[in-house]
Phi, psi and omega in degrees: 000326178297319180296318180296321179293319177298316179298319180296317179296320177297317180296322180296315178296316180299318179297317178299315179298318179296319179297315178298316180301311181294323178297314178295320179298318180299310180295322179295318179296320179295321180289324177294318179297316180298319179292321181289334183279002181294340180297323177292326174295321178299315182293326176293314178302316181298314178296322178296317178299316180299313180296319178298318178299316179299318179298319178296320179297316180298319177296319180296320179299319179297319178295322178300317180297331178272008179065029176258071190292323181294317178294321179297316181297323177298319178291322176298322178294320177295318179296318178304317179300317178296315182291325177297318178294319179296319180294324178299331180268339183211100183272002184246030182243110183295329179295318177297316180297322177301310181287330173299312178299317182298310183292326175295318179296318181291338179259010171093003180263077188291321181296314180292323177302313180300320180299317180291321176301315181294322175298320178296320178293330174298326179278323184211091186295340181260011182302119186298311183297315181296316181297319178294308185293324176294320175299319178296320177298319178296320176296314181301328182259013174076018180255071187297322180298320177292324177297320179294328175297319179294322179297320178299321178296324182279345183306133178090356181282343184049054185228161181294332179300318178296311183298317182293318179292319179301315180298318180296319180293318181294330180287345182273000000 
């Protein structure tokens, strides 16, 4: 009976150890899972940054139309900050590159704007916004032939990007 009692006590200790082991494993797995799931949070954050940036750009455009250029530029700078953060998390999004180029162009950094537009075209050569805005940058910098190349890419899209760029080129 003593041997049987010793075996029972060993089994009891082993069971306690197993319960502790599984409990710790469970909690550890949950914390690892929570840490690992941050990538979905990152993509949400990234989408949030992008949306916030877009809203700032829309507000800045309205201010520009009202000839409130200084206030508009401040909003473009805030938007630029949002797009830079979004781009740091996702370098393969042509929409982010489009708005990076746009906000840089609106804040006077034309060379860097052009670089981002070109990176965006590397990802999506038919991107309507990038082709229009890059064409506008080319008009702004006196490179009308390059602007016409962007217009050719937009030809046939039956979109406002084509019409706006065409009008800008014709006005020059």
